[in-house]
C-alpha positions as CSV (number, residue, x, y, z in Angstrom):
1,X,6.0,6.0,9.3
2,X,9.6,5.5,8.3
3,X,11.0,6.2,4.8
4,X,10.6,3.4,2.4
5,X,12.7,2.5,-0.7
6,X,10.8,1.2,-3.7
7,X,12.1,-0.4,-6.9
8,X,10.8,-2.1,-10.1
9,X,11.8,-5.7,-10.6
10,X,11.9,-6.0,-14.4
11,X,12.0,-9.6,-15.6
12,X,14.6,-10.6,-18.1
13,X,12.3,-10.7,-21.1
14,X,10.5,-7.5,-20.3
15,X,11.5,-5.8,-23.6
16,X,10.6,-8.9,-25.5
17,X,6.9,-9.0,-24.5
18,X,4.4,-8.6,-27.3
19,X,3.5,-5.0,-26.2
20,X,7.1,-3.9,-26.0
21,X,7.9,-5.4,-29.4
22,X,5.0,-3.5,-31.0
23,X,6.0,-0.2,-29.3
24,X,9.7,-0.5,-30.1
25,X,9.0,-0.9,-33.9
26,X,7.0,2.3,-34.0
27,X,8.6,5.5,-35.3
28,X,8.5,7.1,-31.8
29,X,8.9,3.8,-30.0
30,X,11.9,4.8,-27.9
31,X,10.0,7.9,-26.6
32,X,7.0,5.8,-25.9
33,X,9.1,3.3,-24.0
34,X,10.8,6.0,-21.9
35,X,7.4,7.6,-21.1
36,X,5.9,4.2,-20.0
37,X,8.8,3.5,-17.6
38,X,8.5,7.1,-16.3
39,X,4.9,6.5,-15.6
40,X,5.7,3.3,-13.8
41,X,8.2,5.0,-11.6
42,X,5.8,7.9,-10.8
43,X,3.1,5.3,-9.7
44,X,5.4,3.0,-7.8
45,X,4.3,4.3,-4.3
46,X,0.6,3.9,-5.1
47,X,0.6,0.4,-6.5
48,X,0.4,1.5,-10.2
49,X,-2.3,4.3,-9.6
50,X,-1.5,7.7,-11.0
51,X,-3.5,10.7,-9.7
52,X,-2.5,14.3,-9.1
53,X,-4.7,14.7,-6.0
54,X,-7.8,13.0,-4.5
55,X,-10.0,15.4,-6.4
56,X,-7.8,16.1,-9.6
57,X,-6.8,13.4,-12.0
58,X,-3.8,13.8,-14.4
59,X,-4.4,15.0,-17.9
60,X,-2.0,14.8,-20.9
61,X,-0.5,18.2,-20.2
62,X,0.3,17.3,-16.6
63,X,1.8,14.0,-17.6
64,X,4.0,15.7,-20.1
65,X,5.2,18.1,-17.4
66,X,6.0,15.5,-14.7
67,X,7.8,13.2,-17.2
68,X,9.5,15.9,-19.3
69,X,7.9,14.5,-22.4
70,X,6.6,16.2,-25.5
71,X,2.8,16.6,-25.3
72,X,2.2,15.1,-28.7
73,X,4.2,12.0,-27.7
74,X,2.1,11.8,-24.5
75,X,-1.2,12.0,-26.3
76,X,-0.4,9.4,-28.9
77,X,1.4,7.1,-26.4
78,X,-1.5,7.1,-23.9
79,X,-3.9,5.9,-26.7
80,X,-1.5,3.2,-27.7
81,X,-0.9,2.1,-24.1
82,X,-4.6,1.8,-23.5
83,X,-5.1,-0.2,-26.7
84,X,-2.4,-2.6,-25.7
85,X,-3.7,-3.0,-22.2
86,X,-0.6,-1.4,-20.6
87,X,-2.7,1.4,-19.1
88,X,-6.3,1.6,-17.8
89,X,-8.3,4.6,-17.1
90,X,-10.5,3.9,-14.1
91,X,-14.1,5.3,-13.5
92,X,-12.7,8.3,-11.6
93,X,-10.1,9.0,-14.3
94,X,-7.3,7.5,-12.2
95,X,-4.6,6.1,-14.5
96,X,-3.7,2.5,-13.6
97,X,-0.7,0.6,-14.8
98,X,-1.5,-3.1,-14.2
99,X,2.2,-4.3,-14.4
100,X,3.4,-2.0,-11.6
101,X,2.0,-4.0,-8.6
102,X,3.5,-7.2,-10.1
103,X,7.0,-5.7,-10.4
104,X,7.2,-3.5,-7.3
105,X,9.6,-4.2,-4.5
106,X,9.9,-2.4,-1.2
107,X,12.3,-2.1,1.7
108,X,11.5,-0.4,5.0
109,X,14.4,1.5,6.6
110,X,12.8,2.6,9.8
111,X,13.0,-0.6,11.8
112,X,16.6,-1.3,11.1
113,X,17.5,2.3,11.7
114,X,15.8,2.4,15.1
115,X,17.5,-0.9,16.1
116,X,20.9,0.4,15.0
117,X,20.5,3.6,17.0
118,X,19.2,1.7,20.1
119,X,22.1,-0.7,20.0
120,X,24.6,2.1,19.9
121,X,22.8,4.0,22.5
122,X,22.7,1.0,24.9
123,X,26.4,0.4,24.4
124,X,27.2,4.0,25.2
125,X,25.1,3.8,28.4
126,X,26.7,0.6,29.5
127,X,30.2,2.0,29.0
128,X,29.3,5.1,31.1
129,X,27.6,3.0,33.8
130,X,30.6,0.6,34.1
131,X,33.1,3.4,34.1
132,X,31.1,5.2,36.8
133,X,30.5,2.2,39.1
134,X,32.8,-0.7,38.3
135,X,33.1,-1.6,42.0
136,X,29.3,-2.0,42.5
137,X,29.1,-4.4,39.5
138,X,32.0,-6.5,40.8
139,X,30.5,-6.7,44.3
140,X,26.9,-7.4,43.2
141,X,27.0,-9.6,40.1
142,X,23.4,-10.8,40.7
143,X,22.1,-7.3,40.6
144,X,23.9,-6.6,37.4
145,X,22.6,-9.8,35.8
146,X,19.0,-8.8,36.8
147,X,19.5,-5.4,35.2
148,X,20.7,-7.0,32.0
149,X,17.6,-9.3,31.9
150,X,15.3,-6.4,32.5
151,X,17.0,-4.5,29.6
152,X,16.4,-7.6,27.3
153,X,12.8,-7.7,28.3
154,X,12.3,-4.0,27.5
155,X,14.1,-4.5,24.2
156,X,11.8,-7.3,23.2
157,X,8.7,-5.2,24.0
158,X,10.1,-2.3,22.0
159,X,10.8,-4.6,19.0
160,X,7.3,-5.8,19.1
161,X,6.1,-2.2,19.0
162,X,8.3,-1.4,16.1
163,X,7.3,-4.4,14.0
164,X,3.7,-4.4,15.1
165,X,1.9,-6.3,12.4
166,X,-1.2,-5.5,10.5
167,X,-4.5,-7.2,11.2
168,X,-4.0,-10.3,8.9
169,X,-7.8,-10.9,8.9
170,X,-8.2,-7.7,6.8
171,X,-5.6,-8.9,4.3
172,X,-7.2,-12.3,4.0
173,X,-10.6,-10.6,3.6
174,X,-9.3,-8.5,0.7
175,X,-7.5,-11.3,-1.0
176,X,-10.6,-13.6,-0.8
177,X,-13.0,-11.0,-2.1
178,X,-10.7,-9.1,-4.6
179,X,-9.6,-12.5,-6.0
180,X,-5.9,-11.5,-6.2
181,X,-2.8,-11.2,-4.0
182,X,-2.6,-7.9,-2.0
183,X,0.6,-5.9,-2.8
184,X,3.0,-4.6,-0.2
185,X,1.8,-1.0,-1.0
186,X,-1.8,-2.0,-0.5
187,X,-0.7,-3.6,2.8
188,X,0.7,-0.3,3.9
189,X,-2.5,1.4,2.9
190,X,-4.6,-1.2,4.9
191,X,-2.4,-0.5,8.0
192,X,-3.0,3.2,7.6
193,X,-6.7,2.7,7.4
194,X,-6.6,0.3,10.4
195,X,-4.9,2.9,12.5
196,X,-7.5,5.6,11.5
197,X,-10.9,3.8,11.3
198,X,-12.7,1.1,13.3
199,X,-12.3,-2.4,11.8
200,X,-16.0,-2.9,11.4
201,X,-16.2,0.2,9.2
202,X,-13.3,-1.0,7.0
203,X,-14.9,-4.4,6.5
204,X,-18.2,-2.8,5.5
205,X,-16.4,-0.4,3.1
206,X,-14.7,-3.5,1.5
207,X,-18.1,-5.2,1.2
208,X,-19.5,-2.2,-0.6
209,X,-16.5,-2.1,-3.0
210,X,-17.1,-5.7,-3.9
211,X,-20.8,-5.2,-4.5
212,X,-20.0,-2.2,-6.8
213,X,-17.3,-4.1,-8.6
214,X,-14.8,-1.4,-7.6
215,X,-12.2,-3.7,-6.0
216,X,-9.5,-1.1,-5.1
217,X,-8.5,0.4,-1.9
218,X,-8.8,4.0,-3.2
219,X,-12.6,3.3,-3.4
220,X,-12.6,1.9,0.1
221,X,-10.7,4.9,1.3
222,X,-13.2,7.2,-0.4
223,X,-16.1,5.5,1.4
224,X,-14.4,5.8,4.8
225,X,-13.7,9.5,4.2
226,X,-17.3,10.2,3.3
227,X,-18.5,8.4,6.5
228,X,-16.0,10.4,8.5
229,X,-17.3,13.7,7.1
230,X,-20.8,12.6,8.0
231,X,-19.8,11.8,11.5
232,X,-20.3,8.0,11.1
233,X,-18.1,6.1,13.6
234,X,-19.8,2.7,13.8
235,X,-22.0,0.2,12.0
236,X,-24.8,1.4,14.4
237,X,-24.5,4.9,12.9
238,X,-24.8,3.4,9.4
239,X,-27.9,1.4,10.3
240,X,-29.4,4.5,11.9
241,X,-28.8,6.5,8.8
242,X,-30.2,3.8,6.5
243,X,-33.2,2.7,8.7
244,X,-35.7,4.2,6.2
245,X,-34.1,2.5,3.2
246,X,-33.5,-1.2,4.0
247,X,-32.3,-1.8,0.4
248,X,-29.0,-0.1,1.2
249,X,-28.1,-3.0,3.6
250,X,-25.8,-5.6,2.1
251,X,-26.9,-9.2,2.1
252,X,-24.6,-11.3,4.3
253,X,-24.3,-14.2,1.8
254,X,-22.8,-11.9,-0.9
255,X,-19.7,-11.1,1.1
256,X,-19.3,-14.7,2.2
257,X,-18.8,-15.9,-1.3
258,X,-15.2,-17.1,-2.0
259,X,-14.2,-15.0,-5.0
260,X,-10.6,-16.2,-4.8
261,X,-11.2,-19.9,-5.1
262,X,-14.2,-19.7,-7.4
263,X,-13.2,-17.3,-10.2
264,X,-16.2,-17.9,-12.4
265,X,-17.5,-14.5,-13.5
266,X,-14.4,-12.7,-12.2
267,X,-12.9,-10.2,-14.7
């Protein structure tokens, strides 16, 4: 996957929000504000989720290290951020900053870079070909035109490969059952999962995340990793494993519920 650029799109009144006003009036308000922005930037590639590794969450000392912030500032700030709803600590101790997915922008460089290289490469080849055989092109215009059309057809196929889109049905499924818009970072993660696991297993993992009220892709990824370690490659394998415990199966009507359009009971 090509390199991506990410940025935070701060709205004009960002510093005038109630939370920012409260923080800025505190004795260490400037330090707290700088720490919060540092955490936002650290989590930008993971849609606001901060975690050292899959098995190790961040603690205050580690946050102080990666942000070059005094440990006492980190400890007091994290308590304040949680009280103000700026930071959430998830069940697995992952730190989540809810504002980051809303403010994140992304630009993929790989597609434009490949196109630029290909265009330059094609121009060089055409120059060499024309210089080597100008007479043949002049004598057989039809043949040259046919070659040009073939090159265009190849280019179109290559462009489709470069811009191959994600399975939109998975995104629609997530938005419907997570009752929110899926971020660009989450879209990248779904594409990664789609390229690694069968679609039927991804759907079942999403179902389980909804049932357990853990509507985040890190939870889905964890389920898929566990299945992979157990050698599970299809729904048939899951049914075989659970045949002695029917209660593990998920009722079909649960996942058919439209969480996005009927928000009653949604946090």
